[in-house]
C-alpha positions in Angstrom: 0.4 -0.1 0.1 1.4 3.5 -0.9 2.3 6.0 1.7 0.5 9.8 1.9 3.1 11.3 0.5 3.6 8.8 -2.4 -0.1 8.2 -3.3 -0.6 12.7 -2.8 2.7 13.2 -5.3 0.4 11.5 -8.2 -2.2 14.7 -7.4 0.6 17.5 -7.8 -0.9 18.6 -11.5 -3.5 20.0 -8.6 -1.6 21.8 -6.5 -1.9 25.2 -5.1 0.7 27.5 -6.0 2.4 27.4 -2.7 3.6 23.7 -4.2 5.5 25.5 -7.2 7.0 27.7 -4.5 8.4 25.5 -2.1 9.7 23.5 -5.3 11.5 27.0 -6.5 13.0 26.9 -2.6 14.6 23.7 -3.4 16.1 24.8 -6.8 17.8 27.7 -4.7 18.5 25.6 -2.6 20.6 23.5 -5.3 22.5 26.6 -7.0 23.3 27.4 -3.7 24.7 23.5 -2.9 26.3 23.3 -6.2 27.8 27.0 -5.7 29.8 25.9 -2.6 30.6 23.2 -4.2 32.6 24.6 -7.0 34.0 27.7 -5.4 34.7 24.9 -2.2 32.9 26.8 0.2 31.6 25.6 3.9 28.1 28.0 4.2 26.9 28.3 0.6 26.9 24.1 0.9 25.5 24.4 4.1 22.9 26.7 3.3 21.6 25.0 0.5 22.3 21.6 1.8 18.9 23.1 4.7 16.7 24.8 1.4 17.1 21.3 -0.4 16.0 19.4 2.9 13.6 21.5 4.4 11.8 22.4 0.9 11.8 19.1 -0.5 10.4 18.2 3.3 7.7 21.4 3.8 6.8 19.5 0.4 6.1 16.0 1.4 4.1 17.7 3.5 1.9 19.3 1.8 1.6 16.9 -0.5 0.3 14.7 2.4 -2.8 17.4 2.9 -3.5 17.4 -0.4 -3.8 13.3 -0.9 -5.9 14.1 2.4 -8.2 16.7 0.7 -8.8 15.1 -2.4 -9.5 11.3 -0.4 -11.9 12.6 1.5 -13.9 14.0 -1.7 -13.0 11.3 -4.7 -14.3 7.7 -4.0 -11.7 6.8 -6.6 -9.3 7.6 -4.7 -10.3 6.5 -1.4 -10.1 2.7 -3.2 -6.3 3.1 -3.1 -6.3 2.9 0.8 -8.6 0.3 0.3 -6.3 -1.8 -2.2 -8.7 -2.4 -5.5 
């Protein structure tokens, strides 16, 4: 049985703008990581890693909320929990 995060990610097409912003935060963090690794600087690498990590965790949290909202109103998605 898939987890809420995995099922929620399939619903990303219906997500709100805030989810796109969280992906942008992760992209900015990735840029900092790359910059820090290329220049061998600790602070941009660390900052970028924190942005990537927390951006993705928050995104996953929003996906689970979205999934929970959808299964409350849609029988098809609710059936995923039953395994049918």
